[in-house]
C-alpha positions as CSV (number, residue, x, y, z in Angstrom):
1,M,123.3,78.1,87.3
2,F,120.2,77.1,85.4
3,G,121.8,76.6,82.1
4,F,119.8,79.1,80.0
5,D,119.0,83.2,80.5
6,L,116.8,83.4,83.2
7,L,115.9,87.3,82.2
8,V,114.3,85.7,79.1
9,L,111.3,85.1,81.3
10,A,110.4,88.6,81.9
11,P,108.8,89.1,78.1
12,L,108.0,86.0,78.4
13,G,105.6,86.8,81.8
14,S,104.4,90.1,80.1
15,I,103.2,88.2,76.8
16,L,101.6,85.5,79.6
17,A,100.2,88.4,81.4
18,L,98.8,90.3,78.5
19,G,97.5,87.4,76.6
20,F,95.5,86.3,79.6
21,A,94.4,89.9,80.2
22,A,93.0,89.8,76.7
23,Y,91.0,86.4,77.2
24,L,89.9,87.7,80.4
25,Y,88.5,90.9,78.6
26,F,86.7,88.9,75.4
27,S,85.2,86.6,78.0
28,I,83.8,89.3,80.1
29,M,82.7,90.8,76.3
30,K,80.5,87.8,75.4
31,C,78.5,88.6,78.9
32,D,75.0,89.7,78.8
33,E,74.9,93.5,78.4
34,G,71.3,93.8,80.0
35,T,68.5,95.6,78.9
36,D,68.4,98.6,76.4
37,K,68.5,100.9,79.1
38,M,71.1,99.2,80.8
39,K,73.1,99.9,77.8
40,E,72.4,103.1,76.9
41,I,73.5,104.2,80.8
42,A,77.0,102.8,80.0
43,Q,77.2,104.2,76.6
44,A,76.8,107.7,78.7
45,V,79.4,107.1,81.1
46,R,81.6,104.8,78.4
47,I,81.3,108.6,76.1
48,G,82.3,110.9,78.9
49,A,84.8,108.8,80.4
50,Q,86.6,108.4,76.8
51,A,86.1,112.6,76.0
52,Y,87.7,113.2,79.7
53,L,91.0,110.9,78.9
54,K,91.3,112.4,75.1
55,R,91.3,115.8,76.8
56,Q,93.8,115.0,79.5
57,Y,96.3,113.3,77.1
58,M,96.1,115.6,74.7
59,G,97.2,118.7,77.5
60,V,99.3,115.8,79.1
61,V,101.0,115.4,75.4
62,L,102.5,118.9,75.4
63,F,104.3,118.8,78.8
64,F,106.1,115.6,77.7
65,V,106.8,117.4,74.2
66,I,108.5,120.3,76.1
67,M,110.4,117.9,78.9
68,F,111.4,115.5,75.3
69,V,113.0,118.6,74.5
70,I,114.6,119.9,77.8
71,L,116.1,116.4,78.7
72,L,117.2,116.5,74.5
73,V,119.0,119.3,75.0
74,L,120.7,118.2,78.2
75,A,121.6,114.7,76.3
76,F,123.5,117.1,73.8
77,N,125.4,119.1,76.2
78,K,126.5,115.5,77.8
79,F,124.4,116.2,81.4
80,L,122.2,112.6,80.2
81,V,122.8,109.4,77.7
82,I,120.8,110.3,75.1
83,F,118.7,107.5,75.1
84,V,117.0,109.0,78.2
85,P,114.7,111.4,76.5
86,F,113.2,108.6,74.6
87,A,113.4,106.5,77.9
88,F,111.1,109.2,79.3
89,I,108.4,109.2,76.9
90,S,107.8,105.4,76.8
91,G,107.8,105.6,80.6
92,G,104.8,108.1,80.1
93,F,103.2,105.9,77.0
94,F,102.7,102.6,78.7
95,S,101.7,104.2,82.0
96,G,98.8,106.2,80.0
97,L,98.4,103.3,78.1
98,S,98.0,100.8,81.5
99,G,95.4,103.5,82.7
100,F,93.1,103.5,79.1
101,I,92.9,100.0,78.5
102,G,91.8,99.3,82.2
103,M,89.0,102.4,81.9
104,T,87.8,100.7,78.7
105,T,87.6,97.7,80.2
106,A,85.6,98.9,83.1
107,T,83.5,101.1,81.4
108,K,82.1,98.1,79.2
109,S,81.8,95.7,82.1
110,S,79.5,98.1,84.8
111,N,76.2,97.2,83.0
112,R,77.2,93.4,82.3
113,T,77.9,93.3,86.2
114,A,74.3,94.4,86.9
115,A,72.8,92.2,84.5
116,A,75.1,89.2,86.0
117,A,74.1,89.9,89.7
118,M,70.7,89.8,88.1
119,K,71.7,85.9,88.3
120,S,73.5,85.9,91.5
121,L,75.9,87.7,93.9
122,N,78.4,85.3,92.7
123,S,78.1,86.1,88.7
124,G,78.1,89.5,89.8
125,L,81.4,89.1,91.8
126,R,83.5,87.1,88.7
127,V,82.3,89.8,85.8
128,A,83.3,92.8,88.3
129,F,86.7,91.0,89.6
130,S,88.0,90.0,85.8
131,S,87.5,93.5,84.6
132,G,89.8,94.3,87.5
133,A,91.9,91.0,86.8
134,V,92.5,93.0,83.4
135,M,93.6,96.1,84.9
136,G,96.1,94.5,86.8
137,L,97.5,92.1,84.4
138,T,97.7,95.0,82.0
139,V,99.8,96.9,84.5
140,V,102.2,94.3,85.2
141,G,102.1,92.9,81.3
142,L,103.5,96.1,79.7
143,G,105.5,97.2,82.8
144,L,107.2,93.8,82.2
145,L,107.4,94.3,78.4
146,D,108.6,98.3,78.6
147,L,111.5,96.8,81.1
148,S,112.5,94.1,79.1
149,I,112.4,96.4,75.6
150,W,114.9,98.8,77.5
151,Y,116.9,96.3,79.1
152,Y,117.5,94.2,75.9
153,F,118.2,97.0,73.7
154,L,120.9,98.8,75.8
155,D,122.6,95.2,76.0
156,W,122.9,95.2,72.5
157,Y,123.6,98.7,72.0
158,Y,126.6,98.9,75.2
159,T,127.7,95.4,73.3
160,G,129.0,97.1,70.2
161,H,129.5,100.8,71.0
162,A,131.6,102.9,73.9
163,L,130.2,102.8,77.3
164,P,129.6,106.2,79.3
165,I,133.4,107.0,81.0
166,G,133.8,105.3,84.5
167,T,131.1,102.6,84.0
168,D,130.8,99.2,83.3
169,K,128.0,97.9,80.8
170,I,125.0,96.5,83.5
171,T,125.9,99.7,85.3
172,A,125.3,102.0,82.0
173,I,122.0,99.8,81.6
174,T,120.9,100.5,84.9
175,S,121.4,104.0,85.1
176,T,119.6,104.5,82.2
177,M,116.7,102.8,82.5
178,L,116.0,104.4,86.1
179,C,115.2,107.6,83.9
180,F,112.2,106.0,82.3
181,G,110.3,106.0,85.6
182,M,110.4,109.3,85.4
183,G,108.2,109.5,82.6
184,A,106.2,106.8,84.0
185,S,105.7,109.0,87.4
186,S,104.6,112.0,85.7
187,Q,102.1,110.6,83.9
188,A,100.7,108.7,87.0
189,L,100.7,111.9,88.7
190,F,98.6,114.0,86.0
191,A,96.6,111.2,85.5
192,R,95.7,110.7,89.6
193,V,95.5,114.6,90.2
194,G,93.3,114.9,87.1
195,G,91.0,112.0,87.7
196,G,90.9,112.7,91.3
197,I,89.8,116.2,90.6
198,F,87.2,114.9,88.4
199,T,85.6,112.3,89.7
200,K,85.3,114.0,93.7
201,A,84.1,117.2,91.9
202,A,81.3,115.3,90.6
203,D,80.5,112.9,93.6
204,V,81.1,115.9,96.0
205,G,78.6,117.6,94.1
206,A,76.1,114.8,93.4
207,D,75.7,113.8,97.0
208,L,75.6,117.8,98.6
209,V,72.5,118.9,96.4
210,G,71.0,115.2,95.7
211,K,71.2,113.2,98.8
212,V,71.6,116.2,101.5
213,E,69.7,119.1,99.9
214,A,67.2,117.1,97.4
215,G,66.7,114.1,99.6
216,I,66.7,111.6,96.8
217,P,68.3,108.3,97.0
218,E,72.1,107.8,95.8
219,D,72.2,107.4,91.5
220,D,68.9,108.7,91.0
221,P,68.9,109.3,87.1
222,R,67.0,112.5,88.3
223,N,70.3,114.1,89.6
224,P,72.2,115.7,86.9
225,A,75.6,114.8,88.3
226,V,74.9,111.0,88.2
227,I,76.6,110.4,85.1
228,A,79.8,112.7,85.8
229,D,80.0,111.0,89.0
230,N,79.9,106.8,87.4
231,V,82.1,108.6,84.8
232,G,84.6,109.6,87.6
233,D,84.5,106.7,89.0
234,N,86.5,105.2,85.9
235,V,88.6,107.9,85.0
236,G,90.3,108.4,88.7
237,D,89.5,105.0,90.5
238,V,90.6,102.8,87.3
239,A,92.7,104.9,84.9
240,G,94.1,107.1,87.4
241,M,95.2,104.2,89.4
242,G,96.5,101.7,86.6
243,A,98.6,104.7,85.7
244,D,99.5,105.4,89.6
245,L,100.8,101.3,90.0
246,Y,102.3,100.7,86.9
247,E,104.5,103.7,87.8
248,S,104.9,101.9,91.5
249,Y,105.4,98.4,90.1
250,V,108.3,99.4,87.2
251,G,110.0,102.3,89.6
252,S,110.7,99.3,92.5
253,I,111.8,97.3,89.7
254,V,114.4,99.3,88.1
255,A,115.6,100.9,91.5
256,T,116.3,97.3,93.0
257,S,118.6,96.6,89.7
258,A,120.4,99.7,90.0
259,L,121.0,99.0,93.8
260,G,121.7,94.7,92.8
261,V,124.4,96.6,90.8
262,A,125.9,99.0,93.1
263,A,126.1,96.0,95.8
264,G,128.1,94.1,93.6
265,L,126.1,91.3,92.4
266,G,126.2,92.5,88.8
267,I,124.0,91.0,86.3
268,A,122.3,88.5,89.0
269,G,121.1,92.0,91.0
270,V,119.0,92.8,87.9
271,T,117.7,89.1,87.5
272,V,116.4,88.5,90.4
273,P,113.4,91.4,90.4
274,M,112.9,90.7,87.1
275,V,112.1,87.3,87.1
276,M,110.5,87.4,90.5
277,A,108.2,89.9,88.5
278,A,107.5,87.4,85.9
279,V,106.8,84.9,88.8
280,G,104.4,87.0,90.2
281,V,102.4,87.1,87.1
282,I,101.6,83.1,86.8
283,A,101.0,83.3,90.3
284,S,98.6,86.0,90.2
285,I,96.8,84.3,87.1
286,L,96.4,81.4,89.4
287,G,95.1,83.3,92.2
288,T,91.9,84.8,90.4
289,F,90.7,81.3,89.8
290,F,90.1,80.9,93.8
291,V,87.9,83.9,93.7
292,K,84.8,82.9,94.0
293,S,81.5,83.8,96.5
294,G,78.2,82.0,97.3
295,E,75.0,84.2,97.9
296,Q,75.5,85.4,101.3
297,A,75.9,89.2,100.6
298,S,77.6,90.1,103.8
299,Q,81.6,91.9,103.7
300,R,82.9,89.2,105.3
301,V,82.1,86.1,103.4
302,L,83.1,88.5,100.1
303,L,86.1,89.8,101.5
304,A,87.3,86.0,102.1
305,A,86.6,85.3,98.9
306,L,89.1,88.2,97.0
307,R,91.6,87.6,100.4
308,K,91.7,83.8,99.4
309,G,93.1,84.7,95.6
310,V,95.7,87.2,97.1
311,F,96.7,84.8,99.6
312,V,97.8,82.0,97.3
313,S,99.4,83.8,95.0
314,S,101.4,85.4,97.6
315,F,102.4,81.7,98.9
316,L,103.3,81.0,95.2
317,V,105.7,83.8,95.1
318,A,107.2,83.3,98.6
319,G,107.4,79.3,97.7
320,V,109.3,79.9,94.1
321,S,111.7,83.0,95.1
322,Y,113.7,80.7,97.8
323,F,115.0,79.0,94.7
324,L,115.4,81.6,92.5
325,V,117.4,83.9,95.1
326,W,119.5,80.8,95.7
327,K,120.0,79.7,92.6
328,T,120.7,83.0,91.1
329,L,122.8,84.8,94.1
330,G,124.0,81.8,95.9
331,M,123.5,80.5,99.6
332,E,125.9,83.2,100.5
333,N,123.0,85.8,99.9
334,I,120.2,83.7,100.8
335,G,119.0,86.3,103.2
336,V,117.9,88.4,100.4
337,Y,115.2,85.8,100.3
338,F,114.4,86.9,103.7
339,A,114.0,90.4,102.6
340,V,111.4,89.1,99.9
341,L,109.1,87.7,102.5
342,A,109.4,90.5,104.9
343,G,108.0,92.8,101.9
344,L,105.5,90.1,101.4
345,V,104.7,89.9,105.1
346,A,104.3,93.4,105.6
347,G,102.0,94.2,102.4
348,V,99.6,91.6,103.8
349,I,99.7,93.1,107.3
350,I,99.5,96.8,106.6
351,G,96.4,95.5,104.1
352,L,94.8,93.6,106.8
353,V,95.6,96.5,109.4
354,T,93.9,98.7,106.8
355,E,90.7,96.6,106.4
356,Y,90.3,96.6,109.9
357,Y,90.0,100.5,110.1
358,T,87.8,100.8,106.5
359,S,85.7,98.0,106.9
360,S,82.0,98.5,108.5
361,G,82.6,95.2,110.4
362,F,85.3,96.4,112.4
363,K,84.9,98.9,115.7
364,P,86.6,102.5,114.1
365,T,84.0,102.7,111.6
366,K,81.0,101.5,113.2
367,A,81.9,104.3,116.3
368,I,82.1,107.3,112.9
369,A,78.6,105.8,112.2
370,E,77.5,105.9,115.6
371,A,79.0,109.6,115.8
372,S,76.1,110.6,113.1
373,V,73.4,110.4,116.0
374,T,75.2,114.0,117.4
375,G,75.6,115.7,113.8
376,P,78.0,116.2,110.7
377,A,80.5,117.5,113.0
378,T,81.1,114.8,115.4
379,V,81.2,112.3,112.2
380,I,83.9,114.2,110.9
381,I,86.0,114.3,114.4
382,A,85.8,110.7,114.8
383,G,86.8,110.1,111.0
384,M,89.6,112.4,111.5
385,A,90.6,110.6,114.7
386,A,90.5,107.1,113.0
387,G,92.8,108.0,110.3
388,M,95.3,109.5,112.6
389,M,95.3,106.5,115.0
390,S,95.4,104.3,111.6
391,T,98.9,105.7,110.9
392,A,100.8,103.8,114.2
393,L,100.9,100.2,112.5
394,P,101.5,100.8,109.0
395,V,104.2,102.6,110.2
396,I,105.7,100.3,112.8
397,I,105.2,97.5,110.2
398,A,107.0,99.6,107.4
399,G,109.7,100.4,109.7
400,A,110.0,96.5,110.8
401,A,109.9,95.5,107.3
402,I,113.1,98.2,106.4
403,L,115.0,96.7,109.7
404,A,114.4,93.1,109.0
405,S,115.0,93.5,104.7
406,F,118.3,95.5,105.7
407,F,120.0,93.5,108.1
408,M,118.7,89.6,106.8
409,A,120.0,90.6,103.3
410,G,123.2,91.3,105.0
411,G,123.6,95.2,105.2
412,A,125.7,95.0,108.6
413,A,128.5,93.5,106.5
414,N,127.7,95.2,103.2
415,Y,125.7,98.7,103.3
416,N,124.7,98.4,99.6
417,L,123.7,94.7,99.7
418,G,121.5,95.8,103.0
419,L,119.8,98.3,100.6
420,Y,119.2,96.1,97.8
421,G,117.6,94.5,100.4
422,I,115.3,97.0,101.4
423,A,114.7,97.6,97.3
424,I,113.6,94.0,96.7
425,S,111.6,93.9,99.4
426,A,109.3,96.4,97.9
427,V,109.0,94.3,94.9
428,G,108.4,91.5,97.2
429,M,105.2,93.7,98.0
430,L,104.4,94.2,94.4
431,S,105.2,90.8,92.9
432,T,101.3,89.6,92.9
433,L,100.3,93.4,91.8
434,G,98.2,91.7,89.3
435,I,95.6,90.0,91.6
436,T,96.2,92.7,94.1
437,L,95.6,95.6,91.8
438,A,92.6,93.4,90.5
439,T,90.9,93.4,94.2
440,D,91.2,97.2,93.9
441,A,90.2,97.9,90.5
442,Y,87.1,95.7,90.7
443,G,85.3,98.4,93.4
444,P,84.6,100.9,90.4
445,V,82.8,98.6,88.5
446,A,80.7,97.5,91.2
447,D,80.0,101.0,92.1
448,N,78.7,101.7,88.3
449,A,76.9,98.4,88.4
450,G,75.0,100.0,91.3
451,G,74.2,103.1,89.6
452,N,73.4,101.5,86.6
453,A,71.0,99.0,88.3
454,E,69.1,102.1,90.2
455,M,69.0,104.1,87.1
456,S,67.8,101.0,85.0
457,H,64.8,100.0,87.9
458,L,66.1,97.2,88.6
459,P,64.4,94.4,91.0
460,P,65.5,95.6,94.7
461,E,67.7,92.2,95.4
462,V,70.0,93.7,92.2
463,R,70.6,96.8,93.9
464,K,71.4,94.6,96.9
465,R,73.8,92.3,95.7
466,T,75.5,95.8,94.1
467,D,75.7,97.3,97.3
468,A,77.4,94.4,98.8
469,L,80.2,94.3,95.9
470,D,80.3,98.2,96.2
471,A,80.9,98.6,100.3
472,L,83.3,95.3,99.6
473,G,85.6,97.6,96.8
474,N,85.4,100.8,99.1
475,T,87.2,98.0,101.7
476,T,89.4,96.6,98.9
477,A,90.5,99.9,97.5
478,A,91.3,101.7,100.8
479,T,93.7,98.2,101.4
480,G,95.4,99.0,98.4
481,K,95.6,102.3,98.6
482,G,97.6,100.8,102.1
483,F,99.2,98.5,100.1
484,A,100.4,101.2,97.3
485,I,101.5,103.7,100.1
486,G,103.7,101.4,101.5
487,S,105.4,99.8,98.6
488,A,106.0,103.3,97.7
489,A,108.0,103.8,100.9
490,L,110.2,101.3,100.4
491,T,110.5,102.0,96.7
492,A,111.0,105.7,97.8
493,L,114.0,104.9,100.1
494,A,115.4,102.7,97.3
495,L,114.9,105.9,94.9
496,I,117.0,107.7,97.2
497,A,119.7,105.0,97.5
498,A,119.7,105.3,94.1
499,Y,120.2,109.2,93.6
500,R,122.9,108.8,96.4
501,D,124.8,106.4,93.8
502,Q,124.0,108.3,90.9
503,V,126.0,111.7,92.6
504,L,128.8,109.4,93.4
505,L,128.9,107.9,90.0
506,I,128.7,111.7,89.1
507,T,131.1,113.2,91.6
508,K,133.3,110.0,92.7
509,K,132.6,111.6,96.2
510,E,130.1,110.1,99.2
511,L,127.4,112.9,99.7
512,V,127.6,114.4,103.5
513,L,124.4,113.4,104.6
514,S,125.0,113.9,108.5
515,L,122.2,115.9,110.8
516,M,124.6,118.3,111.6
517,N,124.7,119.6,108.2
518,P,122.5,122.8,108.5
519,N,121.6,122.1,103.9
520,V,120.6,118.5,105.0
521,I,118.2,120.2,107.7
522,V,116.7,122.6,105.5
523,G,116.3,119.9,102.6
524,L,114.1,118.0,105.5
525,F,112.1,120.8,106.4
526,I,111.3,121.8,103.2
527,G,110.3,118.3,102.1
528,G,108.3,117.5,105.3
529,M,105.9,120.6,104.2
530,L,105.8,119.3,100.5
531,P,103.1,116.7,101.1
532,F,101.0,119.4,103.0
533,F,101.5,121.8,100.5
534,F,100.8,119.5,97.8
535,C,97.6,118.0,99.4
536,S,96.4,121.8,100.0
537,L,96.4,121.9,96.1
538,T,94.6,119.1,95.4
539,M,91.7,119.6,98.0
540,R,91.1,123.3,96.8
541,A,91.0,122.2,93.5
542,V,88.1,119.8,94.5
543,G,86.7,121.9,96.4
544,R,86.3,124.6,93.6
545,A,85.8,122.1,91.0
546,A,82.8,120.5,93.1
547,G,81.2,124.2,93.9
548,K,81.0,124.6,90.1
549,I,79.0,121.2,89.9
550,V,77.2,122.3,92.6
551,V,75.7,125.5,91.7
552,E,74.7,123.6,87.6
553,V,72.8,121.0,89.7
554,R,71.0,123.3,91.8
555,R,70.2,125.2,88.8
556,Q,68.9,122.2,86.8
557,F,66.9,121.1,89.6
558,K,65.1,125.3,89.8
559,E,65.5,126.0,86.5
560,I,64.1,122.2,84.5
561,A,60.2,122.3,84.9
562,G,59.2,118.5,85.9
563,L,62.9,117.0,86.5
564,M,61.8,116.2,90.2
565,E,58.5,114.5,89.4
566,G,60.6,112.3,86.8
567,K,58.8,114.1,83.9
568,A,61.9,115.7,82.3
569,K,65.6,114.7,81.9
570,P,68.2,116.4,83.1
571,D,71.1,117.5,80.9
572,Y,74.2,115.2,82.1
573,A,76.6,116.4,79.6
574,R,77.1,120.1,81.1
575,C,78.1,118.4,84.6
576,V,80.7,116.0,82.0
577,T,81.9,118.8,80.6
578,I,82.2,121.6,84.2
579,A,83.8,118.6,85.6
580,T,86.6,117.9,82.7
581,A,87.2,121.3,82.1
582,A,87.7,122.2,85.9
583,A,90.0,118.8,86.2
584,Q,92.2,119.9,83.3
585,A,92.6,123.5,84.7
586,E,93.3,122.2,88.2
587,M,96.0,119.4,87.9
588,I,98.3,121.5,86.5
589,A,99.6,123.1,89.9
590,P,100.0,120.1,92.0
591,A,102.1,118.5,89.2
592,L,104.3,121.3,88.6
593,V,104.9,121.6,92.5
594,A,106.7,117.7,91.9
595,I,109.2,118.9,89.2
596,A,109.8,122.3,90.5
597,A,110.7,121.8,94.1
598,P,113.8,119.5,94.0
599,L,115.0,121.1,91.1
600,A,114.7,124.8,92.9
601,V,116.0,123.0,96.2
602,G,119.1,121.4,93.9
603,L,120.6,124.1,92.7
604,L,119.4,126.6,94.9
605,I,120.7,125.2,98.0
606,G,122.6,121.8,97.1
607,I,122.9,117.9,96.5
608,E,123.0,117.1,99.9
609,A,119.8,119.3,100.6
610,E,118.0,117.7,97.8
611,A,118.9,114.2,100.0
612,G,117.3,115.6,103.1
613,L,114.3,117.0,101.0
614,L,113.6,113.5,99.4
615,V,113.9,112.0,102.8
616,G,111.6,114.7,104.5
617,A,109.1,114.2,101.8
618,T,109.1,110.4,102.2
619,V,108.1,110.5,105.7
620,T,105.4,112.4,106.1
621,G,104.0,111.7,102.7
622,F,104.0,108.2,103.9
623,V,102.5,109.3,107.3
624,L,99.8,111.3,105.6
625,A,98.9,109.5,102.5
626,V,97.9,106.3,105.2
627,M,96.1,109.2,107.4
628,M,94.0,110.2,104.4
629,A,93.6,107.1,102.7
630,N,92.1,105.4,105.9
631,S,89.9,108.4,107.0
632,G,88.4,108.4,103.8
633,G,87.2,105.0,103.2
634,A,86.1,104.9,107.0
635,W,83.6,107.5,106.3
636,D,82.4,106.3,103.1
637,N,82.3,103.0,104.8
638,A,80.3,104.2,107.8
639,K,77.6,106.3,105.5
640,K,76.9,103.1,104.1
641,Y,76.7,101.1,107.3
642,V,74.1,103.5,108.0
643,E,72.3,102.9,104.8
644,E,71.8,99.3,105.8
645,G,69.2,100.5,108.5
646,N,71.2,100.9,111.4
647,F,71.0,104.3,113.3
648,G,68.3,105.5,111.4
649,G,69.1,104.4,108.0
650,K,68.5,106.1,104.6
651,G,66.9,109.6,104.9
652,S,67.1,109.9,108.5
653,P,69.3,112.9,110.3
654,S,72.1,110.1,111.0
655,H,72.4,109.5,107.3
656,K,72.4,112.9,106.1
657,A,75.3,113.7,108.7
658,T,77.6,110.5,107.3
659,V,77.2,112.0,103.8
660,V,78.5,115.1,104.9
661,G,81.7,112.9,106.4
662,D,82.0,111.0,103.4
663,T,82.0,114.2,101.2
664,V,85.0,115.6,103.1
665,G,86.8,112.1,102.7
666,D,86.3,111.6,99.2
667,P,88.7,113.6,98.4
668,F,91.1,112.4,101.2
669,K,90.8,108.7,99.6
670,D,90.5,109.4,96.0
671,T,92.7,112.4,95.5
672,S,95.0,114.1,97.8
673,G,95.8,110.8,99.8
674,P,96.7,108.1,96.9
675,S,98.7,111.2,94.7
676,L,101.5,111.1,97.6
677,N,103.1,108.0,96.7
678,I,103.7,109.5,93.1
679,L,104.7,112.5,94.6
680,I,107.5,111.1,96.9
681,K,108.8,109.0,93.6
682,L,108.3,111.5,91.2
683,M,110.6,113.7,93.2
684,S,113.3,111.1,93.4
685,M,113.1,110.3,90.2
686,V,113.3,113.6,88.9
687,S,116.6,114.0,91.3
688,I,118.3,111.0,89.8
689,V,117.6,112.3,86.0
690,F,119.1,115.9,87.0
691,A,121.4,114.5,89.0
692,S,124.1,115.6,86.9
693,F,122.9,119.2,85.9
694,M,122.4,120.3,89.3
695,V,126.1,118.9,90.3
696,S,126.8,121.3,87.6
697,N,125.3,124.4,88.4
698,T,124.2,124.5,92.1
699,L,125.2,127.6,93.9
700,F,126.7,125.6,96.6
701,K,129.4,123.5,95.3
């Protein structure tokens, strides 16, 4: 209807996103790096982060080689098309590259943020936020690039070659593109789990021995784990998060495209999510110019500054999407536009709910801080209760978005079109990821800037400014996790529907998904259990790794003469090495669960049980992830609220009680919780990729 191929906007959007990310990166590099001491500290963190990623990627490469060979064997035996193994590799490569670029930028921005904070609060905010924007725009830019390469390559190939039996060209394209999401999800899980174990082991070890036992300040240079803690912020909260949201982004787009084809929309069903993502790039870039603040160092003022950019981007996407849907799908399918709005609105509301439960400006977090007066136990009880309570509204909002998207898209008349509506609502939620991720990724940079200011002995007002940015970062990180979890739930539903369609394509008959089917019930129970089992593995991994850090920090305090007096320098590298080795060893078992569980259920119980597994894991994984992320964020901000001078302030018994709560919350919010949204999508991806193999080899035909 437009007179040209709208899909060309996807690669153009990719180029624009990557170009603006490069512009922001070089702008940050021109900023003042601060004193020699600030440069030295930033360099130590950068070296530690790069060493960790190098070791992690070496292990991940081995996994990808093994999986590539397995997928290639399946392709040669006609269970997969030959492009799937290569799509798997490309998905993992771009996911890892997103995290690497974001982490490299973050480690070069922390000292520059601290130096900028010496001038003003707004200067520090702009540098930290620009670093986060590099991460956000890199993720969407590389995501659109990967999608565009595969779409145009497969379109060219299937134009001149035979199609897989029983498919048309657009079906063949989308079913193949679905499979590269498995590579992105696999890499994201390794990055999230491994980085999360590293960062929280270092953080817990530094806090328990440094602040609770030794009574020294946070980020005190005498603490041997302080550099490892700062390294962890980057490898877990930046590199891990970037890989995580990359797979969410591309997963939602390819699942929506596949469901659009199943709904009979043809190429138009692919065009809408791809072009909407390109529109989101432009909206996110424009939104970054609205993020600025005055000198009032309060969370509400800073939060309003960030929120302004996100809201501007969301309104732009909402406006342009109407014309996109109208001109691409026609007025008869304009209900799809309202499904997009449902996703956008749900994302914003979930973010606001998360903010309420995790920000120190509201009652739930203040109540946790107040509980510190009676000790650590009541802090933990209050935090758990707040996290559990916080699940109610996100579940209701997600449910409302699902129903609204399904029926407004036309699900009552066309079931597949309703599923397309649910999927497109996830794309709507993630369309502004360029700026939404920026508000999340800026937090670790601000946190590192505070550590840099403390270790460099900068004036107190600088640390006050970085603390204000850091406290806001805890809230935006929790909001970002809520946003990611909400979009994961919608994307997982779309992937489950895509799995159903994939099985239908293979078997030519519908799955029997009645609740009276015992196979489905068994699958539901196993799926409902898996998120808890997975979290147990990751929580225990953090506990074991943190224990090693605690022992090492205690050893150095005891054995290095003059360390506590500031006359000797701790062995920072030893803690980094311990955390790295522990993270690499501990991340394997949780990652294998995500791949082995769906294969085992599909082969041993059947493909109907597989569908039950995916539904059960999505339901409990979504709720558990919200609870853990919000409890962790609330505990962290309750600690900062006490550190501001409330209930006795720093060094008081209340402060030590909130530090204990924070150490419990650390693996909740930064390891186990955020890994769950990858788990539920990766299991769906594995089910789709191995569907043909499971159909042919299941014990229950």
